[in-house]
C-alpha positions in Angstrom: 110.5 3.8 75.3 109.8 1.7 72.1 112.3 1.1 69.3 110.4 3.5 67.1 110.5 6.2 69.8 114.2 5.8 70.3 114.9 6.0 66.5 112.7 9.2 66.3 114.3 10.7 69.4 117.8 10.0 68.3 117.9 12.4 65.3 116.0 15.1 67.3 118.5 14.9 70.1 121.4 15.0 67.6 119.9 18.1 65.9 119.4 19.8 69.3 123.0 19.1 70.3 124.3 20.6 67.1 122.0 23.6 67.3 122.7 24.5 70.9 126.4 25.6 70.3 125.2 27.7 67.3 122.5 29.4 69.4 125.1 30.2 72.1 127.5 31.6 69.5 124.9 33.9 68.1 123.8 35.0 71.6 127.4 35.9 72.5 127.9 37.8 69.2 124.8 39.9 70.0 125.9 40.4 73.6 129.3 41.7 72.5 127.9 44.1 69.9 128.6 47.7 71.0 125.4 49.1 69.6 123.4 47.0 72.1 125.3 48.6 75.1 124.2 52.0 74.0 120.8 51.2 75.6 122.1 51.5 79.3 124.4 54.3 78.2 121.5 56.3 76.9 119.4 55.6 79.9 122.2 56.7 82.3 122.8 59.9 80.3 119.1 60.8 80.0 118.5 60.1 83.7 121.5 62.3 84.7 120.3 65.1 82.5 116.7 64.8 83.6 115.8 67.4 86.2 113.3 64.9 87.8 111.2 67.7 89.4 109.3 65.2 91.4 112.5 63.5 92.6 114.0 60.2 91.7 111.3 58.2 93.4 110.3 54.6 93.0 107.8 55.8 90.4 110.5 57.6 88.5 112.7 54.4 88.2 109.6 52.3 87.4 108.9 54.5 84.4 112.6 54.7 83.5 112.8 50.9 83.2 109.7 50.8 81.1 111.0 53.4 78.7 114.3 51.7 78.4 112.7 48.3 77.6 109.7 49.4 75.5 111.1 52.5 73.6 114.9 52.9 73.6 115.6 49.2 73.7 113.8 48.0 70.6 115.4 50.7 68.4 118.9 49.8 69.3 118.2 46.1 69.4 116.7 46.2 65.9 119.9 47.6 64.4 122.3 45.5 66.6 120.5 42.3 65.7 120.5 43.2 62.0 124.2 43.9 62.0 124.9 40.7 63.8 122.7 38.7 61.4 124.3 40.3 58.3 127.9 40.2 59.5 128.6 36.8 58.0 127.4 38.0 54.6 129.3 41.2 54.8 132.5 39.4 55.8 131.9 36.7 53.1 131.9 34.1 55.8 128.7 32.6 54.3 130.7 31.3 51.4 132.8 29.2 53.8 129.8 28.2 55.9 128.0 26.9 52.8 130.5 24.0 52.5 129.8 22.8 56.0 127.1 20.3 56.8 125.1 22.9 58.7 122.0 23.7 56.6 121.1 27.3 56.0 117.8 26.9 57.7 119.5 25.5 60.8 121.9 28.4 60.9 118.9 30.8 60.7 117.1 28.9 63.4 120.2 29.3 65.6 120.5 33.0 64.7 116.9 33.7 65.5 116.9 31.8 68.8 120.3 33.2 69.7 118.9 36.7 69.3 115.4 36.2 70.7 116.1 34.2 73.8 118.6 36.5 75.5 116.5 39.6 74.6 113.4 38.0 76.0 115.4 37.2 79.1 116.4 40.9 79.3 112.8 42.0 78.9 111.7 39.5 81.6 114.4 41.0 84.0 113.0 44.5 83.3 109.5 43.3 84.0 110.6 41.6 87.1 112.4 44.7 88.3 109.3 46.8 87.7 107.2 44.2 89.6 109.7 44.3 92.5 109.6 48.1 92.7 105.8 47.9 92.7 105.9 45.3 95.6 107.9 47.5 97.9 106.6 50.9 96.9 103.4 52.6 96.0 103.3 53.3 92.3 100.8 55.9 91.1 97.7 54.1 89.6 98.1 55.9 86.3 101.6 54.6 85.9 101.1 51.1 87.2 101.2 48.3 84.6 99.2 45.1 85.1 100.8 41.6 85.0 99.5 41.2 81.5 101.2 44.4 80.4 104.5 43.4 82.0 104.3 40.1 80.2 104.5 41.9 76.9 107.9 43.3 77.6 110.0 40.2 76.8 108.2 39.9 73.4 108.8 43.6 72.7 112.6 43.2 72.8 112.6 39.7 71.2 110.4 41.0 68.4 112.7 43.9 67.7 115.7 41.5 67.5 113.8 39.1 65.2 112.7 42.0 63.0 116.4 42.8 62.6 117.2 39.2 61.6 114.2 39.2 59.2 115.5 42.4 57.5 119.0 40.9 57.2 117.5 37.9 55.4 115.0 39.6 53.1 116.7 42.9 52.5 120.4 41.9 52.4 121.8 45.3 51.4 123.0 48.4 53.1 120.1 50.5 54.4 117.6 47.5 54.3 117.0 47.7 58.1 116.5 51.4 57.9 113.7 50.9 55.4 112.2 48.4 57.8 112.5 50.8 60.7 110.9 53.7 58.8 108.1 51.5 57.5 107.3 50.1 60.9 107.4 53.5 62.5 105.2 55.1 59.9 102.8 52.1 59.9 102.5 52.3 63.6 101.8 56.1 63.5 99.2 55.6 60.8 97.4 52.9 62.9 97.6 55.0 66.0 96.4 58.2 64.4 93.5 56.8 62.2 92.0 54.0 64.3 90.7 54.0 67.8 92.0 50.5 68.2 95.3 51.3 66.4 97.4 51.4 69.5 96.5 47.8 70.2 97.9 46.7 66.8 101.2 48.5 67.2 103.9 45.9 68.0 105.4 47.6 71.0 102.4 49.0 72.8 100.8 48.3 76.2 97.4 49.4 77.5 98.8 52.6 79.1 98.0 56.0 77.8 100.3 57.3 75.0 100.7 61.0 74.1 97.7 61.7 76.3 95.5 59.3 74.5 94.3 56.1 76.2 93.7 53.1 74.0 90.3 51.4 73.7 89.7 48.6 76.2 91.6 45.4 75.4 92.9 42.2 76.9 96.6 42.6 77.8 97.3 38.8 78.0 95.9 38.3 74.6 98.0 41.2 73.4 101.1 39.4 74.8 100.0 36.3 72.9 99.6 38.5 69.8 103.2 39.8 70.2 104.4 36.2 70.6 102.6 35.5 67.3 104.4 38.3 65.6 107.7 37.0 66.9 106.9 33.6 65.4 105.9 35.1 62.1 109.3 36.9 61.9 111.1 33.7 62.8 109.3 31.6 60.2 109.8 34.2 57.5 113.5 34.5 58.2 114.2 30.7 58.5 112.4 29.9 55.2 113.8 32.8 53.2 115.6 30.7 50.6 113.6 30.2 47.4 113.8 26.5 47.7 112.0 26.8 51.1 109.1 28.9 49.9 106.6 25.9 49.8 107.5 25.2 53.4 107.2 29.0 54.1 103.6 28.9 52.8 102.8 25.7 54.6 104.0 26.9 58.0 103.6 30.6 57.6 100.0 30.9 56.5 98.6 29.1 59.6 101.0 31.1 61.9 99.9 34.4 60.3 96.2 33.4 60.6 96.6 32.5 64.2 98.4 35.8 64.9 95.7 37.9 63.2 93.0 36.0 65.1 94.8 36.8 68.4 95.1 40.4 67.2 91.4 40.6 66.7 90.5 38.7 69.9 92.5 41.2 72.0 90.0 43.9 71.2 86.6 44.0 72.9 
């Protein structure tokens, strides 16, 4: 390593060391939030109340995990992450944090990573559980997800959490996250209802049939990359929220948005 490399690597290492504890703190705060734990509670209750006429077969649990990760999970994660991200502002802790050397952008990086990484891990665990069930049992072909579709699940949960952080940064008032939820839901329904390819642009979707309607052919792996792009867009927009950071937001955000839209178009035939 040259002298220049060591000088360059030194500050980066120092920043990483200061950022890691903040990321861990945010991850612990999210994990302790009671709203997040409503996801397994809802799954347990709905499974107990479900008559499961076909029996609780491997296919039943395969579908249950998918529904928990792709439908119930994002809703609760969105609100839990928003409450965690806005808790400092609501408790006026930000006034005290502003006198510390930690920059606002660094705190937001830590918040975004502390929310996204554990959620992506939970999505990966769900995808792994579905793959394990498929490996030891025969899942009906109409219910079976491909590897590319399973790869989307970590980005689904991480994206919901990052959307909650984004709402806390740009709409820092009571009800802001509800506006985001309603807008995202209605936007998805409009795309799904008016465009044949609309289902591929909805942030949570896979290539499976929805409401009896199958999507147009598309590339699941590119859709996973598109979801990763949406996660990156949300992170960049949250990190550079402050007015003084808007030039950097444009400098970094425009190429990220362009790349994400390109991936969104390439996922279609």
